[in-house]
C-alpha positions in Angstrom: 0.0 0.0 0.0 2.9 2.4 0.8 4.5 1.7 -2.6 1.2 2.1 -4.4 0.6 5.4 -2.6 4.0 6.7 -3.5 3.5 5.7 -7.1 0.2 7.5 -7.2 1.9 10.7 -6.1 4.6 10.1 -8.7 1.8 9.6 -11.4 -0.1 12.6 -10.0 -3.5 11.8 -11.4 -5.7 14.4 -9.9 -8.9 12.2 -9.4 -6.7 9.4 -8.1 -5.0 11.7 -5.6 -8.4 13.1 -4.5 -9.7 9.6 -3.9 -6.6 8.7 -1.9 -6.8 11.7 0.3 -10.6 11.2 0.9 -9.9 7.7 2.0 -7.1 8.7 4.3 -9.2 11.5 5.9 -12.0 8.9 6.5 -9.5 6.5 8.0 -8.1 9.2 10.3 -11.6 10.2 11.5 -12.4 6.6 12.2 -9.2 6.0 14.1 -9.7 9.2 16.2 -13.3 8.5 17.0 -13.5 4.8 17.2 -10.1 3.2 17.8 -7.1 5.0 19.1 -6.9 8.7 19.4 -3.1 8.8 19.7 -2.7 6.6 16.7 -5.1 8.8 14.8 -3.1 11.9 15.6 0.0 10.1 14.6 -1.6 9.3 11.2 -2.4 13.0 10.8 1.2 13.9 11.4 2.4 11.1 9.1 0.0 12.2 6.3 1.1 15.9 6.6 4.7 14.8 6.6 4.3 12.6 3.5 2.5 15.5 1.7 5.4 17.9 2.5 7.9 15.2 1.3 5.9 14.7 -1.9 5.8 18.5 -2.5 9.5 18.9 -2.0 10.8 15.7 -3.7 8.2 14.6 -6.3 8.2 17.1 -9.1 5.2 15.7 -10.9 3.1 16.1 -7.7 4.3 19.7 -7.2 3.6 20.5 -10.8 0.1 19.1 -10.7 -0.8 21.2 -7.7 0.7 24.2 -9.3 -1.2 23.5 -12.5 -4.5 23.4 -10.6 -3.7 26.8 -8.9 -2.7 28.3 -12.2 -5.9 27.1 -13.9 -8.0 28.7 -11.1 -6.1 32.0 -11.5 -6.8 31.8 -15.3 -10.5 31.2 -14.6 -10.7 34.1 -12.1 -9.0 36.3 -14.7 -11.7 35.6 -17.2 -10.2 32.9 -19.3 -13.0 30.8 -20.9 -11.0 28.7 -23.3 -10.6 24.9 -23.4 -6.8 25.1 -23.2 -6.8 23.9 -19.6 -8.3 20.5 -18.6 -9.8 21.6 -15.3 -11.2 24.7 -16.9 -12.7 22.6 -19.7 -14.5 20.5 -17.1 -16.0 23.6 -15.5 -17.2 24.9 -18.8 -18.8 21.5 -19.6 -20.6 21.7 -16.3 -22.0 25.2 -17.1 -23.2 24.2 -20.6 -24.8 21.0 -19.3 -26.6 22.9 -16.5 -28.0 25.4 -19.0 -29.1 22.7 -21.4 -30.8 20.8 -18.5 -32.7 24.0 -17.7 -33.9 24.1 -21.3 -34.9 20.4 -21.3 -35.8 19.6 -17.7 -38.4 16.9 -18.3 -37.2 14.5 -20.9 -33.6 15.8 -21.5 -32.1 15.8 -25.0 -31.8 12.0 -25.3 -28.8 9.9 -24.4 -27.6 9.6 -28.0 -27.7 13.3 -28.7 -25.8 14.6 -25.7 -22.5 15.3 -27.5 -24.3 17.0 -30.4 -26.3 19.2 -28.0 -23.2 20.0 -26.0 -21.5 21.1 -29.2 -24.5 23.3 -30.0 -24.1 24.8 -26.5 -20.4 25.5 -27.1 -21.4 27.3 -30.4 -24.0 29.4 -28.5 -22.1 30.2 -25.3 -18.4 29.4 -25.9 -17.8 29.7 -29.7 -14.1 30.3 -29.3 -13.4 26.8 -28.0 -12.0 24.5 -30.6 -14.1 21.5 -31.7 -11.5 19.0 -30.4 -11.7 20.7 -26.9 -15.5 20.4 -26.7 -16.4 17.9 -24.0 -19.1 15.5 -22.9 -20.3 16.7 -19.5 -17.6 15.6 -17.1 -20.0 14.7 -14.4 -22.1 11.5 -14.5 -25.0 13.1 -12.6 -25.2 16.0 -15.1 -24.9 13.5 -18.0 -27.9 11.6 -16.6 -29.9 14.8 -16.2 -29.0 16.1 -19.7 -29.8 12.8 -21.3 -33.1 11.9 -19.6 -34.2 14.9 -17.5 -34.0 16.1 -13.9 -36.1 13.2 -12.5 -33.7 10.7 -14.0 -30.8 12.6 -12.4 -32.5 12.4 -9.0 -33.2 8.7 -9.4 -29.6 8.1 -10.4 -28.3 10.1 -7.4 -30.5 8.1 -5.0 -29.2 4.8 -6.5 -25.5 6.0 -6.3 -25.9 7.1 -2.6 -28.1 4.1 -1.5 -25.2 1.7 -0.7 -23.8 4.3 1.8 -26.9 3.9 4.0 -27.0 0.0 3.9 -23.5 -0.8 5.1 -23.3 -2.3 8.6 -21.5 -0.6 11.4 -18.1 -1.8 12.6 -14.5 -1.8 11.4 -15.2 -3.8 8.2 -18.2 -1.6 7.6 -16.2 1.5 7.9 -13.7 0.5 5.2 -16.6 -0.6 3.0 -18.2 2.8 3.5 -15.0 4.6 2.6 -14.6 2.5 -0.6 -18.2 3.2 -1.6 -17.7 6.9 -0.8 -14.5 7.0 -3.0 -16.6 5.5 -5.9 -18.6 8.8 -6.0 -15.5 10.8 -6.9 -15.1 9.6 -10.5 -18.9 10.2 -11.0 -18.3 13.8 -10.0 -15.3 14.6 -12.3 -15.8 12.2 -15.3 -18.5 10.8 -17.5 -17.4 7.6 -15.8 -20.3 5.3 -16.8 -20.2 6.3 -20.4 -17.1 4.2 -21.1 -16.7 0.4 -20.7 -13.7 0.7 -18.4 -15.6 3.0 -16.1 -18.6 0.7 -15.9 -16.3 -2.2 -15.1 -14.4 -0.4 -12.3 -17.6 1.0 -10.8 -19.6 -2.3 -10.9 -16.6 -4.4 -9.7 -16.3 -2.5 -6.5 -20.0 -1.9 -6.0 -20.9 -5.5 -6.4 -18.0 -6.5 -4.1 -19.3 -4.1 -1.5 -22.8 -5.4 -1.9 -21.8 -9.0 -1.5 -19.4 -8.5 1.5 -21.2 -6.0 3.6 -24.7 -5.4 2.5 -26.3 -8.7 1.5 -27.3 -10.6 4.7 -25.0 -13.5 5.6 -27.6 -16.2 5.1 -28.0 -15.1 1.4 -24.2 -15.6 0.8 -24.7 -19.3 1.0 -27.3 -19.4 -1.8 
């Protein structure tokens, strides 16, 4: 786990780092509240120390954080181009929300999402190049744009449902953390619109369901 964590910081994938830190924060909270307060505090110190080490000695990690800060400064300065990946995501959110407001009941149809997004770019962000025009980089917005607000609400309920069915306890906590981490790619990618995303999401979701949600007597069937 230590080697994989170090490699993740070397790779510096933003969504992966966000998922890693969300899990670590959940783990620290669990240790402080339920297990050993001193150990939890030690984990906080270790996490901060590791982050400082990564900032000073892993250039890709430092560059990635700097890139996020730079993109935010460009956005505040009025930059509305697709030249920055994070800014491109934000623009895709804005266009999707506007289109959902125009088609709140039935959406635009799942097969027409990209075409409608491109029309939105033509209308509101015409300077963005065609190759930089994105699918909504949020699965909830994708659902709402494709099938309407009711569909988006149903999808949100289904995505959050496993969090409220997990049993309490040490094993249940780690299952909860894993289920919570699964929400991150849904927030920053059209995760279920590609085969790999569907595979990763269902693999862990069904694993969670089998281990910690389905009653023990059903496991034998």
